[in-house]
NUMARNU-444115 format. One record per residue: residue number from 1; x, y negated, z negated of N, C-alpha, C in turn; residue in three letters. Coordinates in steps of 0.05 Angstrom, whole numbers. Layout:
// NUMARNU-444115
> NUM X Y Z X Y Z X Y Z ALA
...
This chain:
// NUMARNU-444115
> 1 -307 8 225 -288 3 246 -261 15 237 MET
> 2 -250 32 253 -224 44 247 -203 23 251 LYS
> 3 -182 25 235 -160 6 237 -133 18 228 ASN
> 4 -112 4 235 -85 13 228 -72 -5 207 LYS
> 5 -89 -20 193 -79 -40 175 -61 -28 153 LEU
> 6 -69 -6 141 -54 7 120 -26 15 130 LYS
> 7 -25 26 154 0 35 166 18 11 171 ILE
> 8 7 -10 183 23 -33 189 34 -46 164 LEU
> 9 17 -47 143 25 -59 118 47 -42 105 ARG
> 10 44 -16 106 64 2 94 91 0 108 ALA
> 11 90 -3 135 115 -6 150 132 -30 141 GLU
> 12 118 -50 131 132 -74 121 136 -74 91 ARG
> 13 128 -52 78 131 -49 50 117 -71 34 ASP
> 14 93 -79 44 77 -99 31 55 -85 15 TRP
> 15 50 -96 -8 27 -86 -24 1 -98 -12 SER
> 16 -21 -89 -21 -46 -101 -13 -47 -130 -22 GLN
> 17 -37 -136 -45 -36 -163 -56 -18 -181 -38 ALA
> 18 5 -170 -29 23 -185 -12 8 -193 14 ASP
> 19 -5 -174 26 -20 -179 51 -42 -199 46 LEU
> 20 -57 -195 24 -79 -213 17 -69 -242 15 ALA
> 21 -46 -246 2 -34 -272 0 -28 -284 27 ASP
> 22 -16 -268 45 -9 -278 71 -34 -286 88 LYS
> 23 -56 -272 83 -81 -277 98 -100 -296 84 LEU
> 24 -92 -304 59 -109 -321 43 -137 -309 37 ASN
> 25 -137 -283 31 -161 -269 23 -155 -254 -3 VAL
> 26 -175 -241 -15 -170 -226 -39 -159 -198 -33 SER
> 27 -146 -187 -53 -136 -159 -50 -159 -140 -44 ARG
> 28 -182 -146 -57 -205 -129 -53 -214 -129 -23 GLN
> 29 -212 -152 -10 -219 -154 18 -200 -136 35 THR
> 30 -174 -137 29 -155 -120 43 -162 -91 39 VAL
> 31 -168 -84 14 -175 -56 8 -200 -48 23 ASN
> 32 -220 -65 24 -245 -58 37 -241 -54 67 ALA
> 33 -224 -71 79 -218 -68 108 -203 -42 113 ILE
> 34 -183 -36 96 -167 -12 100 -184 13 97 GLU
> 35 -203 13 78 -219 37 73 -245 37 91 THR
> 36 -245 18 110 -267 17 130 -294 12 117 GLU
> 37 -295 -1 95 -320 -9 82 -329 -37 90 LYS
> 38 -311 -51 103 -316 -79 111 -302 -85 137 TYR
> 39 -317 -97 156 -305 -105 181 -298 -135 179 ASP
> 40 -273 -142 186 -266 -170 183 -280 -188 203 PRO
> 41 -283 -213 195 -294 -233 214 -275 -235 238 SER
> 42 -284 -246 259 -267 -249 283 -243 -267 276 LEU
> 43 -247 -290 263 -223 -307 256 -203 -291 238 PRO
> 44 -213 -275 220 -194 -260 203 -180 -238 219 LEU
> 45 -194 -226 237 -182 -205 255 -160 -218 272 ALA
> 46 -164 -242 282 -144 -256 297 -120 -263 280 PHE
> 47 -125 -271 255 -104 -277 236 -87 -252 230 LYS
> 48 -100 -230 226 -86 -205 221 -69 -197 245 ILE
> 49 -80 -199 269 -66 -192 293 -41 -209 297 ALA
> 50 -44 -235 292 -22 -254 295 0 -248 275 LYS
> 51 -8 -242 250 12 -236 229 29 -212 236 LEU
> 52 17 -192 249 31 -167 256 42 -168 284 PHE
> 53 37 -189 299 47 -191 326 35 -171 345 GLY
> 54 9 -165 341 -5 -145 357 -31 -158 367 LYS
> 55 -44 -144 385 -71 -153 394 -91 -141 375 THR
> 56 -114 -153 375 -136 -142 358 -141 -113 365 ILE
> 57 -141 -107 391 -147 -80 400 -126 -60 391 GLU
> 58 -101 -69 386 -80 -51 377 -84 -44 347 GLU
> 59 -98 -60 332 -102 -56 304 -130 -44 298 ILE
> 60 -150 -54 311 -177 -46 306 -189 -30 329 PHE
> 61 -204 -10 322 -217 7 343 -246 12 334 GLU
> 62 -264 7 352 -292 12 346 -296 42 342 SER
> 63 -312 49 321 -317 77 316 -343 85 331 ASP
> 64 -354 67 346 -378 73 363 -369 79 391 LYS
> 65 -374 103 400 -365 111 427 -388 119 444 LYS
C-alpha cells in the first residue's frame, strides 16, 4: 500500500522513533509501513490519520487499481 507517511513525518522533522513513540509502536513498524513492507491495521491507520490531521485516504493509497 502506497503512503505518504515518510513525507508527513519529515515535514514535522520527526524521526521514525519520534513517530513510533507518538503511535505507541516500534520504530521497526514505522519503517516497515514507510517502505511499504507492512500495511497498518485499521485502528493504527486511524491513529496515524488523526495524528497528522488527515483522512486515511489522504495518507494511504491502494496500489491495486
